[in-house]
Residue frames as a rotation matrix with the C-alpha (Angstrom) as fourth column:
MET 1
0.245 0.620 -0.746 16.34
-0.742 -0.375 -0.555 20.26
-0.624 0.689 0.368 8.27
ARG 2
-0.485 -0.523 -0.700 18.54
-0.847 0.480 0.228 17.56
0.217 0.704 -0.676 6.68
LEU 3
-0.957 0.120 0.263 16.76
-0.023 0.876 -0.481 14.97
-0.288 -0.467 -0.836 8.67
PHE 4
-0.032 0.970 -0.240 13.39
-0.219 -0.241 -0.945 16.32
-0.975 0.022 0.220 7.67
VAL 5
0.102 -0.049 -0.994 14.39
-0.969 -0.231 -0.088 16.39
-0.225 0.972 -0.071 4.00
GLU 6
-0.814 -0.472 -0.337 15.65
-0.525 0.847 0.081 12.72
0.248 0.243 -0.938 4.26
PHE 7
-0.695 0.641 0.325 12.49
0.132 0.558 -0.819 11.47
-0.707 -0.527 -0.472 5.92
THR 8
0.195 0.739 -0.645 10.35
-0.538 -0.469 -0.700 13.21
-0.820 0.483 0.306 3.23
GLY 9
-0.228 -0.319 -0.920 12.33
-0.960 0.231 0.158 11.53
0.162 0.919 -0.358 0.48
TRP 10
-0.994 -0.109 -0.009 11.76
-0.106 0.981 -0.160 8.07
0.026 -0.159 -0.987 2.18
GLN 11
-0.314 0.947 0.067 8.11
0.011 0.074 -0.997 8.88
-0.949 -0.312 -0.034 2.61
ASN 12
0.186 0.350 -0.918 7.92
-0.875 -0.366 -0.317 9.72
-0.447 0.862 0.238 -1.14
TYR 13
-0.656 -0.545 -0.521 9.62
-0.694 0.708 0.133 6.38
0.297 0.449 -0.843 -1.98
ALA 14
-0.868 0.426 0.253 7.31
0.198 0.767 -0.611 4.42
-0.455 -0.480 -0.750 0.20
ALA 15
-0.057 0.915 -0.399 4.36
-0.450 -0.381 -0.808 6.22
-0.891 0.133 0.433 -1.31
THR 16
-0.098 -0.042 -0.994 5.52
-0.992 0.083 0.094 5.12
0.079 0.996 -0.050 -4.86
GLN 17
-0.930 -0.301 -0.212 6.06
-0.286 0.953 -0.098 1.45
0.232 -0.030 -0.972 -3.59
PHE 18
-0.672 0.718 0.180 2.68
0.025 0.265 -0.964 1.51
-0.740 -0.644 -0.196 -2.09
ALA 19
0.208 0.717 -0.665 0.98
-0.750 -0.320 -0.579 2.60
-0.628 0.619 0.472 -5.23
GLU 20
-0.439 -0.442 -0.782 2.85
-0.840 0.511 0.182 -0.02
0.319 0.737 -0.596 -7.17
ALA 21
-0.993 0.074 0.093 1.74
0.023 0.886 -0.463 -2.70
-0.117 -0.457 -0.882 -4.76
GLU 22
-0.227 0.966 -0.120 -1.85
-0.289 -0.185 -0.939 -1.52
-0.930 -0.179 0.322 -5.07
VAL 23
0.109 0.196 -0.975 -1.70
-0.982 -0.134 -0.137 -1.72
-0.157 0.971 0.177 -8.81
ASP 24
-0.707 -0.509 -0.491 -0.02
-0.579 0.815 -0.013 -5.27
0.407 0.275 -0.871 -8.64
GLU 25
-0.841 0.475 0.258 -2.89
0.065 0.563 -0.824 -6.41
-0.537 -0.676 -0.504 -6.23
GLU 26
0.076 0.893 -0.445 -5.53
-0.574 -0.325 -0.752 -5.15
-0.815 0.312 0.487 -8.51
ARG 27
-0.059 -0.162 -0.985 -3.96
-0.944 0.331 0.002 -6.87
0.326 0.930 -0.173 -11.64
ALA 28
-0.946 -0.311 -0.094 -3.67
-0.277 0.924 -0.261 -10.12
0.168 -0.221 -0.961 -9.63
GLU 29
-0.541 0.813 0.214 -7.34
0.043 0.281 -0.959 -10.05
-0.840 -0.510 -0.187 -8.59
ALA 30
0.098 0.470 -0.877 -8.35
-0.801 -0.486 -0.350 -9.16
-0.591 0.737 0.328 -12.09
LYS 31
-0.596 -0.481 -0.643 -6.54
-0.730 0.658 0.184 -12.33
0.335 0.579 -0.743 -13.32
VAL 32
-0.905 0.366 0.218 -8.37
0.119 0.708 -0.696 -14.42
-0.409 -0.604 -0.684 -10.82
ARG 33
-0.104 0.978 -0.180 -11.68
-0.228 -0.199 -0.953 -12.91
-0.968 -0.058 0.244 -11.94
PHE 34
0.054 0.071 -0.996 -10.86
-0.986 -0.155 -0.064 -13.48
-0.159 0.985 0.062 -15.50
LEU 35
-0.801 -0.398 -0.448 -9.87
-0.466 0.883 0.049 -17.07
0.377 0.248 -0.892 -15.16
GLU 36
-0.743 0.642 0.190 -13.00
0.069 0.355 -0.932 -17.65
-0.666 -0.679 -0.309 -13.06
ALA 37
0.136 0.783 -0.607 -15.29
-0.608 -0.418 -0.675 -16.05
-0.782 0.461 0.419 -15.74
THR 38
-0.177 -0.243 -0.954 -13.58
-0.966 0.227 0.122 -17.99
0.187 0.943 -0.275 -18.64
GLY 39
-0.986 -0.168 0.016 -14.01
-0.164 0.928 -0.335 -21.20
0.042 -0.333 -0.942 -16.64
MET 40
-0.314 0.945 0.087 -17.72
-0.057 0.073 -0.996 -20.58
-0.948 -0.318 0.031 -16.15
VAL 41
0.165 0.377 -0.911 -18.20
-0.922 -0.268 -0.278 -19.96
-0.349 0.887 0.303 -19.85
ARG 42
-0.582 -0.459 -0.671 -16.44
-0.727 0.664 0.177 -23.18
0.364 0.590 -0.720 -20.75
ALA 43
-0.992 -0.086 -0.094 -17.92
-0.030 0.877 -0.480 -25.34
0.124 -0.473 -0.872 -18.27
TYR 44
-0.503 0.863 0.056 -21.57
-0.353 -0.146 -0.924 -24.14
-0.789 -0.484 0.378 -17.86
GLY 45
-0.953 0.299 -0.043 -24.13
0.106 0.464 0.879 -26.06
0.282 0.834 -0.474 -19.73
PRO 46
-0.304 0.923 0.234 -27.91
-0.473 -0.359 0.805 -26.33
0.827 0.134 0.546 -19.73
LYS 47
0.730 0.526 -0.437 -28.15
0.056 0.591 0.805 -28.99
0.681 -0.612 0.402 -16.99
THR 48
-0.269 -0.871 -0.411 -25.13
0.624 0.167 -0.763 -27.94
0.733 -0.462 0.499 -14.94
LYS 49
0.775 0.374 -0.509 -25.32
0.632 -0.457 0.626 -26.39
0.002 -0.807 -0.591 -11.41
VAL 50
0.711 -0.371 0.597 -23.53
-0.184 -0.918 -0.350 -23.10
0.678 0.139 -0.722 -10.77
THR 51
0.603 -0.431 0.671 -22.01
-0.753 -0.030 0.658 -24.37
-0.264 -0.902 -0.343 -7.57
GLU 52
0.667 -0.436 0.604 -20.59
0.376 0.897 0.233 -27.40
-0.643 0.072 0.762 -9.18
VAL 53
0.709 -0.397 0.583 -19.05
0.507 -0.287 -0.812 -25.40
0.490 0.872 -0.002 -11.96
ARG 54
0.654 -0.428 0.624 -17.47
-0.542 -0.840 -0.009 -22.98
0.528 -0.333 -0.781 -9.37
ALA 55
0.669 -0.447 0.593 -16.11
-0.374 0.487 0.789 -25.86
-0.642 -0.750 0.159 -7.34
GLU 56
0.681 -0.446 0.580 -14.52
0.700 0.630 -0.337 -27.33
-0.216 0.635 0.741 -10.44
ILE 57
0.653 -0.408 0.638 -12.99
0.251 -0.678 -0.691 -24.05
0.715 0.611 -0.340 -11.34
ALA 58
0.793 -0.216 0.569 -11.65
-0.588 -0.515 0.623 -23.39
0.159 -0.829 -0.536 -7.88
VAL 59
0.601 -0.545 0.585 -9.43
-0.015 0.724 0.690 -26.44
-0.799 -0.423 0.427 -8.03
GLN 60
0.838 -0.408 0.363 -7.97
0.478 0.226 -0.849 -25.90
0.264 0.885 0.384 -11.50
PRO 61
0.195 -0.919 -0.344 -4.21
0.953 0.094 0.289 -25.28
-0.233 -0.384 0.893 -11.21
ASP 62
-0.503 -0.424 0.753 -4.14
0.626 -0.780 -0.020 -22.01
0.596 0.461 0.658 -13.04
VAL 63
0.431 0.699 0.571 -6.93
-0.029 -0.622 0.783 -20.52
0.902 -0.354 -0.248 -10.75
VAL 64
0.830 -0.193 -0.523 -5.21
0.557 0.245 0.794 -21.89
-0.025 -0.950 0.311 -7.63
LYS 65
-0.207 -0.974 0.089 -1.95
0.978 -0.208 0.000 -20.20
0.018 0.087 0.996 -8.81
ALA 66
-0.270 0.249 0.930 -3.70
0.345 -0.877 0.335 -16.99
0.899 0.412 0.151 -9.72
LYS 67
0.823 0.569 -0.016 -5.35
0.149 -0.187 0.971 -16.94
0.549 -0.801 -0.239 -6.16
SER 68
0.505 -0.675 -0.539 -1.99
0.846 0.263 0.463 -17.54
-0.171 -0.690 0.704 -4.58
GLU 69
-0.474 -0.571 0.670 -0.49
0.770 -0.638 0.001 -14.70
0.427 0.516 0.742 -6.60
ALA 70
0.126 0.606 0.786 -3.28
0.127 -0.795 0.593 -12.45
0.984 0.025 -0.177 -5.52
LEU 71
0.892 0.161 -0.422 -2.80
0.415 0.074 0.907 -13.24
0.177 -0.984 -0.001 -1.89
ALA 72
-0.050 -0.986 -0.160 0.95
0.984 -0.076 0.161 -12.59
-0.171 -0.149 0.974 -2.25
ALA 73
-0.451 -0.147 0.880 0.10
0.508 -0.853 0.118 -9.07
0.734 0.500 0.460 -3.80
TYR 74
0.623 0.718 0.310 -2.30
0.093 -0.462 0.882 -8.38
0.777 -0.520 -0.355 -1.03
ALA 75
0.669 -0.420 -0.614 0.31
0.736 0.258 0.626 -9.23
-0.105 -0.870 0.481 1.55
LYS 76
-0.402 -0.842 0.361 2.89
0.904 -0.428 0.007 -6.97
0.149 0.329 0.933 -0.24
ARG 77
-0.149 0.380 0.913 0.49
0.216 -0.888 0.405 -4.12
0.965 0.258 0.050 -0.23
LYS 78
0.883 0.463 -0.081 -0.36
0.193 -0.198 0.961 -4.34
0.429 -0.864 -0.264 3.43
LEU 79
0.366 -0.839 -0.404 3.36
0.874 0.160 0.459 -4.61
-0.320 -0.521 0.791 4.35
THR 80
-0.522 -0.506 0.687 4.29
0.735 -0.676 0.061 -1.62
0.433 0.536 0.725 2.03
LYS 81
0.355 0.657 0.666 1.39
0.136 -0.741 0.658 0.42
0.925 -0.143 -0.352 3.77
VAL 82
0.839 -0.063 -0.541 3.04
0.544 0.097 0.833 -0.19
0.000 -0.993 0.116 7.05
VAL 83
-0.236 -0.964 0.122 6.41
0.959 -0.211 0.190 1.17
-0.158 0.162 0.974 5.75
TYR 84
-0.347 0.122 0.930 4.58
0.458 -0.843 0.281 4.21
0.819 0.523 0.237 4.30
ASP 85
0.740 0.660 0.128 2.72
0.213 -0.410 0.887 4.94
0.638 -0.629 -0.444 7.64
ASN 86
0.466 -0.637 -0.614 5.93
0.845 0.114 0.523 4.64
-0.263 -0.762 0.591 9.54
CYS 87
-0.513 -0.730 0.452 7.61
0.845 -0.520 0.120 7.13
0.147 0.444 0.884 7.27
GLU 88
0.087 0.718 0.690 4.65
0.361 -0.669 0.650 9.36
0.929 0.192 -0.317 7.45
ARG 89
0.874 0.281 -0.397 4.89
0.433 -0.075 0.898 9.36
0.223 -0.957 -0.187 11.31
SER 90
0.130 -0.939 -0.320 8.46
0.944 0.019 0.329 10.04
-0.303 -0.345 0.888 11.26
VAL 91
-0.421 -0.183 0.889 8.05
0.672 -0.720 0.171 13.00
0.609 0.669 0.426 8.98
PHE 92
0.432 0.794 0.429 5.35
0.223 -0.554 0.802 14.42
0.874 -0.251 -0.416 11.28
VAL 93
0.734 -0.291 -0.614 7.58
0.670 0.162 0.724 13.86
-0.111 -0.943 0.314 14.45
VAL 94
-0.329 -0.936 0.127 10.53
0.930 -0.298 0.213 15.64
-0.162 0.188 0.969 12.79
SER 95
-0.246 0.356 0.902 8.26
0.482 -0.762 0.432 18.46
0.841 0.541 0.016 11.59
ARG 96
0.782 0.622 -0.022 6.86
0.312 -0.362 0.878 19.07
0.539 -0.694 -0.478 14.98
GLU 97
0.489 -0.640 -0.592 10.26
0.739 -0.057 0.671 19.20
-0.463 -0.766 0.446 16.63
LEU 98
-0.546 -0.553 0.630 11.43
0.807 -0.549 0.218 21.63
0.225 0.627 0.745 13.91
SER 99
0.165 0.693 0.702 8.44
0.306 -0.712 0.632 23.85
0.938 0.110 -0.329 14.45
ARG 100
0.816 0.207 -0.541 9.07
0.552 0.001 0.834 23.69
0.172 -0.978 -0.114 18.30
ARG 101
-0.023 -0.963 -0.268 12.72
0.904 -0.135 0.406 24.59
-0.427 -0.233 0.874 17.93
ILE 102
-0.523 -0.177 0.834 12.14
0.679 -0.677 0.283 27.34
0.514 0.714 0.474 15.42
GLY 103
0.487 0.764 0.422 9.40
0.282 -0.595 0.752 28.83
0.826 -0.248 -0.506 17.52
ALA 104
0.764 -0.218 -0.607 11.55
0.622 0.001 0.783 28.73
-0.170 -0.976 0.137 20.62
ALA 105
-0.262 -0.942 0.209 14.52
0.943 -0.204 0.264 30.22
-0.206 0.266 0.942 18.83
GLY 106
-0.157 0.344 0.926 12.35
0.536 -0.758 0.373 33.05
0.830 0.554 -0.065 17.50
SER 107
0.844 0.530 0.089 11.09
0.226 -0.501 0.835 34.14
0.487 -0.685 -0.542 21.00
GLU 108
0.517 -0.713 -0.474 14.53
0.724 0.069 0.686 33.86
-0.457 -0.698 0.552 22.55
ARG 109
-0.491 -0.706 0.510 16.06
0.864 -0.467 0.187 36.12
0.106 0.533 0.840 19.85
ARG 110
0.164 0.559 0.813 13.34
0.319 -0.810 0.492 38.69
0.933 0.179 -0.311 20.31
VAL 111
0.964 0.014 -0.267 13.96
0.262 -0.248 0.933 38.87
-0.053 -0.969 -0.243 24.19
ASN 112
0.146 -0.966 -0.212 17.77
0.862 0.019 0.506 39.07
-0.485 -0.256 0.836 23.62
ARG 113
-0.219 -0.229 0.948 17.32
0.753 -0.658 0.015 42.03
0.620 0.717 0.317 21.19
TRP 114
0.472 0.522 0.710 15.71
0.022 -0.813 0.582 44.10
0.881 -0.259 -0.395 23.92
THR 115
0.975 -0.187 -0.121 17.98
0.140 0.092 0.986 43.12
-0.173 -0.978 0.116 26.87
PRO 116
0.548 -0.829 -0.109 21.56
-0.797 -0.478 -0.370 44.42
0.255 0.290 -0.922 27.14
C-alpha cells in the first residue's frame, strides 16, 4: 500500500506539472498570435499584399523569439505528458497487483477457516 500511495503522489505531482505546461504553451502561442496581429495592423496598407506583410512579420526578432518560446513550451508539455502517462501506468500496475494479492489472501483465509 505504501508503494501505491507513493506512486499516486507522483502521479498527482506529474498532473500538476502537465497542467502548468499546458498553460505555459497556451500563453506562448497567444503571445505569437498577438505579435503577428499587431504587426499586421502596423504594416498593412491599402496597396500591400497580405503575404508580403506576413513574411515581413515572420522574420522580426520579437516574433522569431516568441515562436521559439512557443516551440520550447510545446516540447515541455509533450515531455511532461510522457512523465504523467508513465506515472499513471505505474499506479495501475501497483493497483492491479494489490487487487490480485488482496483477492488471493481473502480466499485463502476463507479456506483456512473451515479446515482444521
